[in-house]
C-alpha positions in Angstrom: -15.4 3.3 0.8 -16.7 2.6 -2.7 -15.1 1.3 -5.8 -14.8 4.9 -7.1 -13.5 6.4 -3.9 -12.5 10.1 -4.5 -8.8 10.9 -4.9 -8.7 12.8 -1.6 -10.1 9.8 0.4 -7.3 7.6 -1.0 -4.7 10.1 0.2 -6.4 10.4 3.6 -6.3 6.6 3.9 -2.6 6.5 3.0 -1.8 9.3 5.5 -3.8 7.4 8.2 -1.7 4.3 7.4 1.5 6.3 7.6 0.4 7.5 11.1 -0.5 4.0 12.2 2.9 2.8 10.9 4.7 5.4 13.2 2.7 3.9 16.1 3.8 0.3 15.3 7.3 -0.3 16.7 7.7 -3.9 15.5 6.9 -2.7 11.9 9.4 0.2 12.2 12.0 -2.3 13.2 11.2 -4.6 10.3 11.5 -1.7 7.9 14.5 0.0 9.4 16.6 -0.7 6.2 13.8 0.1 3.8 14.6 3.3 1.9 12.6 3.3 -1.3 9.9 5.0 -3.2 6.9 2.8 -4.1 4.2 3.6 -6.5 0.7 2.6 -5.4 -1.8 3.0 -8.2 -5.5 2.7 -7.2 -7.6 2.6 -10.3 -6.1 5.5 -12.1 -4.9 7.4 -9.1 -1.2 7.4 -8.5 0.5 7.8 -5.1 4.3 7.8 -4.6 5.1 6.7 -1.1 8.6 7.5 0.0 9.9 5.4 2.8 13.0 6.3 4.9 14.2 3.9 7.6 10.8 2.3 7.5 8.7 5.5 7.9 6.6 7.1 5.3 8.2 10.5 4.9 6.3 11.7 1.9 3.2 11.0 -0.2 3.2 12.6 -3.6 0.3 12.5 -5.9 0.8 11.5 -9.6 0.9 10.9 -12.3 4.5 11.8 -12.8 7.1 10.7 -15.3 9.9 12.3 -13.3 9.5 10.5 -10.0 11.5 7.2 -9.9 10.0 4.3 -8.0 11.5 0.9 -7.1 8.3 -1.2 -7.5 4.6 -0.6 -8.1 1.5 -2.1 -6.7 -1.4 -1.4 -9.2 -4.8 -2.4 -7.9 -8.5 -1.9 -8.6 -10.2 0.3 -6.0 -13.0 -2.1 -5.3 -10.5 -5.0 -4.7 -8.4 -2.8 -2.4 -11.5 -1.9 -0.4 -12.2 -5.6 0.1 -8.5 -6.1 1.0 -8.9 -3.5 3.7 -11.9 -5.2 5.4 -11.1 -6.5 8.9 -11.4 -10.1 7.7 -11.0 -10.1 4.0 -12.5 -12.9 1.9 -10.2 -15.4 0.1 -8.4 -13.8 -2.8 -8.5 -10.4 -1.2 -6.5 -11.2 2.0 -3.0 -10.7 0.5 -1.4 -8.5 -2.2 -0.4 -11.6 -4.1 -4.0 -12.8 -3.9 -5.1 -9.6 -5.6 -2.6 -10.3 -8.4 -3.5 -13.9 -8.7 -7.2 -13.2 -9.2 -6.6 -10.4 -11.7 -7.4 -7.5 -9.4 -3.9 -6.0 -9.6 -0.4 -6.3 -10.7 3.1 -5.7 -9.4 5.7 -4.0 -11.6 9.3 -3.0 -11.2 12.0 -4.4 -8.9 10.4 -7.6 -7.5 13.6 -8.5 -5.6 13.3 -5.3 -3.5 9.7 -6.2 -2.7 10.5 -9.8 -1.8 13.4 -8.6 0.4 10.9 -6.4 2.3 7.8 -8.5 1.8 6.7 -8.9 5.4 7.2 -5.2 6.0 5.3 -4.1 2.9 2.5 -6.6 3.4 2.0 -5.5 7.0 2.1 -1.8 6.0 -0.6 -2.4 3.4 -2.7 -4.3 6.0 -2.6 -1.1 8.3 -5.5 0.1 6.1 -7.8 -2.6 7.4 -10.7 -1.1 9.3 -11.3 -2.3 12.8 -14.6 -4.0 13.5 -17.0 -2.1 15.7 -19.0 -4.0 18.4 
């Protein structure tokens, strides 16, 4: 992945994460009460992830002024690529690290994010590539 990853590759990555989520029972249990739409903005690419009972049931591409979302994670593509490394370097290891070091921001209903923080952080970490021997 590069800092300017094409839009289709972002979508492919998110679909892969949704598939990995369905294969992770403990995460589905954590998110069983999570029924929200989240905006994930990578550089200028917008993706609306709709979660129902902890599963990603839909990924819509934006931008859209009509789709309501509960909270948004807006990140730079290069920073998200570093976040998705198997062992991210300090500052890229956590979504709040990305925000703290100016690589992203969180908007919207922060309380909903905090109530589901472990679930959402582990979902985002599903994008981490596995190291090859």
